[in-house]
N, C-alpha and C positions, 0 to 999 in steps of 0.2 A: 666962197672962200672954203677950201677944204683944208681941214685940220687932221692931221693923224698923231696919235700917240701910242708909244710902246709902255707898257707897264711890266716892269720886272720885280722879280723878288717875292712873288706870291707864294711860291712853293717854300722859300726860306722862311716867310713869316708864319706859314703854317706849321712848319717844323718847330720855329720858335714856340709857338704857342702850346703845342704838344709838350715841349721840353720845360715850359714855364709850369705846366701843371705837375708834372713828375717831381720838379725841384720843390714846389710848394709841399707836395704831399711828403716826399722824402726828408725835407729839411725844414722848412717853416713850420708846418703845422706839428711835425714831431717835437721840434724844440720848443714851440709856444705851448703845447700840451705838457710836456715834461715839466716845464716852469710850473704851470698852473697846478698840475697833480700834485708837486710838492708842498703846496699850501694844504691840501686835503689829508696828505700822508702825515704831516706834522702833526694837525689837529687830531686825527686818529690816534696817533702815539701818546698825544696829550690825555685823551679821554680813556684809552684802554685801562682797564684795572691791572694793577699788578699781579695780584694773585699770589699762589705759594712759590713759583719759580721765577716771575717776571719774564718768561718767554713769550706770553702774547704781546706785550707791548714790543719786545725786540723783533719779532717777526713780522711786524708790519712794514711792507714792501710795495713799491711801485714798478709797474713793467709798461712800458708804451710799445705797442706793435702797429705795424702797417699791413693791412689785409692785401691779397692780391688785386683786389678792387680799388685799392687806393684808400680805403677807409682807416684812419687813424684812432686808435683805442688806447684808454690809460685802464689797466686793471690795478686796483690798490686793494690790499688786503693781507692776510697772513700767508707767508711763505710756506711752500712744501720743503724747503731746504733748510728749515729751523727745527731742531728737536734738542732734547735735553734729557739728563737723567734725574729722576727725583723720587724720594721716599715720600709719597702723598699721604700715606696713612701712619706715618711714625712707627712702623712695626719692622723697619730695617729690609722690607722688600722694596727694592729699586726696580722702577720702571721707566721706559723712555715715553716722553712727552712730547706730542706734537701739535702746537697750538691750531694748526690748519684744521685738526680733528675736531675741536671742541669750541672754536670760535663763535659759531652760530648759536652754540648753547648759551653761551655768555651774553651775546647779544639779545637772544629773544626768550631765554629762560627755559626752565622745564617744568613740565606738570608732575604731580604726586602721581605715583603709580602704584598699583597692587594693593593688595590686601590679603590678611590671612587670619585664620583664626576665627572663633565665633563672634568676637567684638567686631572684627573688620577694620584692625588697626592699619594704618599707612605703613608700608615697608620703606618708602622713600619720600620725604616731604616735598621735593622738587626744590628748584632755585628759582628766585625772582629774577625776571629781565634785568639786565644792566647794559642797556644799551650805550655803544661807544662809537659805532660807525655812522650811523644815521645822523645824530647829533652833529658830529664832525662836519658831515656834508652839509647839513642845513647852515651850520655856522659860517662856512666859508664859500657857500654857494655863490654870493655876489661878488667876493674879492677873487674867486677863481675866474670868472667870466671876464672881469677887468683885466686879470694877469694873462689871460690866453689872448685877449683882443690886442692888448700891449704888447705882446710878443710875437704875434702874428703878422700885424701890419709892417714893421720893420723888416720882418723875414721875407714877405713878398716883395717889398721893395728892393730888398738886395738880391733876391732871386731874378727879379726884372732887369735890375741894372746888369747883372752879370751875363743874361742871355741877351740884352741889346748889345753889349760890347762884342759878345761872341758873333752875333748875326752881322753887325755892321763890319767886323773883320772879313767874315766870308763873302761879303758883297763886294768889297774892294779887292 
């Protein structure tokens, strides 16, 4: 007995697989990561010290980007676009304050520097570290992974249904 079979649709299946990958990268992963990053961003804002101007707390933002290779990343921290005017020393001299320039100094602190005179007195005592980003990350790490997974699975299923529908249409 001789049996012959003709299989069609392999080309469409291959294109659908490539399309599914790009749909997941552009849609599902970005959406899931954005929702997960909101948890960390909110925790960082809660932990950030208010300071003299309150700009550090206001400047915490998130940005989700997709690279040319398809890697999706979330950047969370002080924004370059936030600045304000403040009289920090109380002497009437107004200066522009940009939290992105000093956030790392708040997080990690500064050491005392310099000495002068015969007694070697300190010029500046330095500031103790007041970490707000790392503790926020540690507090929300588990919840963030769960939120990412909970957002990614439905996104992948949605993209697969959409591509299945489109592929079936092209085959008929």
